[in-house]
C-alpha positions in Angstrom: 34.1 45.2 -23.0 33.7 42.2 -25.3 32.6 43.4 -28.7 34.1 41.0 -31.2 34.4 37.2 -31.1 35.2 34.0 -33.1 33.6 30.6 -33.1 35.4 27.9 -35.0 34.0 24.9 -33.1 32.5 21.6 -34.2 29.1 20.5 -32.9 30.9 17.9 -30.7 33.2 20.4 -29.2 30.3 22.7 -28.2 28.5 19.7 -26.6 31.6 18.8 -24.6 32.2 22.3 -23.4 28.6 22.7 -22.3 27.9 19.3 -20.9 25.5 18.1 -23.6 25.2 14.4 -23.8 23.1 12.2 -26.1 22.5 15.1 -28.6 21.4 14.1 -32.1 24.2 14.1 -34.6 24.3 17.0 -37.0 26.7 18.4 -39.6 29.5 20.5 -38.3 29.0 24.2 -37.8 30.4 26.8 -40.2 33.3 28.6 -38.5 32.9 32.3 -38.1 36.1 34.2 -37.3 34.8 37.8 -36.9 31.5 38.0 -35.0 30.3 41.5 -34.3 27.4 42.7 -32.1 23.9 42.3 -33.7 25.1 39.4 -35.8 24.2 35.7 -35.0 26.3 33.7 -32.5 25.8 30.1 -31.3 24.7 29.8 -27.7 23.7 26.9 -25.4 20.6 27.3 -23.3 18.2 25.0 -21.4 14.7 24.6 -22.6 12.4 22.2 -20.8 15.3 20.8 -18.9 17.3 20.0 -22.1 20.3 21.8 -23.3 20.2 22.9 -26.9 22.6 24.7 -29.3 20.9 27.6 -31.1 21.8 30.8 -32.9 20.9 34.1 -31.2 21.3 37.7 -32.1 24.3 39.1 -30.1 22.5 42.2 -28.7 20.0 41.5 -26.0 16.4 42.7 -26.5 14.2 42.2 -23.4 11.0 40.3 -24.0 8.9 43.3 -22.7 10.3 45.6 -25.4 7.3 46.6 -27.5 8.8 49.1 -29.9 10.4 48.4 -33.3 14.0 47.3 -33.2 15.2 50.5 -34.9 14.0 52.5 -31.9 16.4 50.7 -29.6 19.0 53.4 -29.2 21.4 51.7 -26.7 23.8 48.7 -27.0 23.1 45.6 -25.0 25.7 43.1 -26.3 27.5 43.3 -22.9 25.8 43.4 -19.5 27.8 44.3 -16.3 27.8 41.6 -13.6 27.5 44.2 -11.0 24.1 45.5 -12.2 22.6 42.6 -14.2 20.1 41.6 -11.5 18.9 45.2 -11.1 18.8 47.0 -14.4 15.3 46.9 -16.0 16.7 45.6 -19.3 18.1 42.4 -17.8 16.4 41.8 -14.4 13.4 39.9 -15.6 15.4 37.5 -17.6 17.9 37.1 -14.7 15.1 36.4 -12.2 13.8 33.7 -14.6 17.3 32.1 -14.8 17.5 32.6 -18.6 21.2 32.0 -18.5 23.2 30.6 -21.4 26.8 29.7 -22.3 28.4 31.3 -25.3 31.3 29.1 -26.5 33.5 31.7 -28.0 36.9 33.3 -28.1 37.3 37.0 -28.4 39.3 40.0 -29.6 40.3 43.0 -27.5 42.0 46.2 -28.4 44.5 47.7 -25.9 43.3 50.8 -24.3 43.5 53.6 -25.1 42.5 52.4 -28.5 43.8 54.4 -31.5 42.4 54.3 -35.0 43.9 51.5 -37.0 45.3 49.6 -34.0 45.2 45.9 -34.3 43.6 43.8 -31.5 44.7 40.7 -29.5 43.0 37.4 -30.1 42.3 35.9 -26.6 41.7 32.2 -26.2 42.0 29.4 -23.7 45.3 27.9 -22.8 44.0 24.3 -22.8 40.5 24.2 -24.5 39.1 25.1 -27.9 37.0 27.9 -26.6 35.9 29.8 -23.5 32.6 29.1 -21.8 31.4 32.7 -21.6 28.5 33.4 -19.3 25.5 35.0 -21.0 21.8 35.9 -20.6 19.1 35.3 -23.2 15.6 36.4 -24.0 13.0 36.0 -26.7 11.5 39.1 -28.3 8.6 39.4 -30.6 9.0 41.9 -33.4 5.8 44.0 -33.2 6.0 44.8 -37.0 6.5 41.3 -38.3 5.4 39.0 -35.5 8.8 37.2 -35.8 10.1 35.7 -32.5 13.8 36.5 -32.1 16.3 34.8 -29.7 18.8 37.3 -28.4 21.7 37.2 -26.0 24.3 39.3 -24.1 27.8 38.6 -22.8 28.2 39.2 -19.1 31.3 41.1 -18.1 33.2 41.7 -14.9 36.3 43.3 -13.5 39.5 42.1 -15.3 41.9 39.5 -13.9 45.6 40.2 -14.0 46.0 38.8 -17.5 43.4 41.1 -18.9 44.1 44.2 -16.9 46.8 45.4 -19.2 44.4 45.3 -22.2 41.1 46.5 -20.8 39.2 47.4 -17.6 36.5 44.7 -18.3 36.4 41.1 -19.4 33.8 38.4 -20.1 32.8 36.2 -17.2 34.4 32.8 -18.1 33.3 29.6 -16.5 35.1 26.4 -15.8 33.9 22.9 -16.6 33.0 22.3 -13.0 30.7 25.4 -13.0 28.4 24.5 -15.9 25.8 22.6 -14.0 25.4 25.3 -11.4 25.3 28.0 -14.0 22.3 26.4 -15.6 20.5 25.2 -12.5 21.5 27.3 -9.5 19.0 29.9 -8.2 19.8 33.5 -9.3 21.3 34.6 -6.0 23.8 31.7 -6.1 24.6 32.4 -9.8 25.5 36.0 -9.0 28.4 34.7 -6.9 29.8 33.1 -10.1 30.1 36.4 -11.9 33.8 37.1 -11.3 37.1 37.0 -13.2 38.5 33.6 -14.1 42.0 32.6 -13.2 44.6 34.2 -15.4 46.3 30.9 -16.2 43.2 29.9 -18.1 44.0 32.5 -20.8 46.5 33.1 -23.5 46.6 35.6 -26.4 48.5 36.8 -29.5 48.3 40.0 -31.5 46.6 39.7 -34.8 46.6 42.1 -37.8 44.2 45.0 -38.4 42.5 42.7 -41.0 39.9 41.8 -38.3 39.0 45.5 -37.8 36.7 45.4 -40.8 33.7 43.3 -39.8 33.2 42.2 -43.4 36.5 40.3 -43.3 36.2 36.6 -42.4 38.3 33.5 -42.4 41.3 32.1 -40.5 43.4 35.2 -41.3 41.4 37.0 -38.6 43.1 35.0 -35.9 46.5 34.6 -37.5 49.4 36.0 -35.4 50.4 39.4 -36.6 54.0 38.3 -37.4 53.0 35.0 -39.0 54.1 34.3 -42.6 51.4 34.6 -45.3 
């Protein structure tokens, strides 16, 4: 399960990772080193044939959900690759190819997790962030009329690198898969939902500082044994 992430990327880095070209210049994005479910995360999605970078709530709300948000009693920040095309929560968005990229690194706690345990910070061996496969939808709040963009991280069985930490991992895409991820039909996109090669990944243990979601800053990703 992927339930904590970090985004410390520039606008240009996200564009490069997601194949965006000719995007209007903008100020760099504020780094966020401790992203938890239900908080905003930057995603890349296609709208009208154009890829755009937007903030989305990291906890998927299907567009057909008509109740107040407080009545949503189940978590949807992760969606299993094995059932994403079938579960009522996700299947409409999947059929409509509402796929996105979430350029993010993540934390994982070794299982079985014990209270106070510190996690590992997991990041690419050669790039600034992973291209994590996600699904998005737009939900209208029935109480306020506000339209909210939401997303989920798609997870799969672990590769050899992740297996010692957890029995799930995010679906991580390579640069050569980006075009197909955005444009392939749903049945073809399903074949992409599998573990990435272990050599794409590296990690180091961090301190329990990141366990508190209120804590932010580079200390969240600092190696546990690094000098202060």
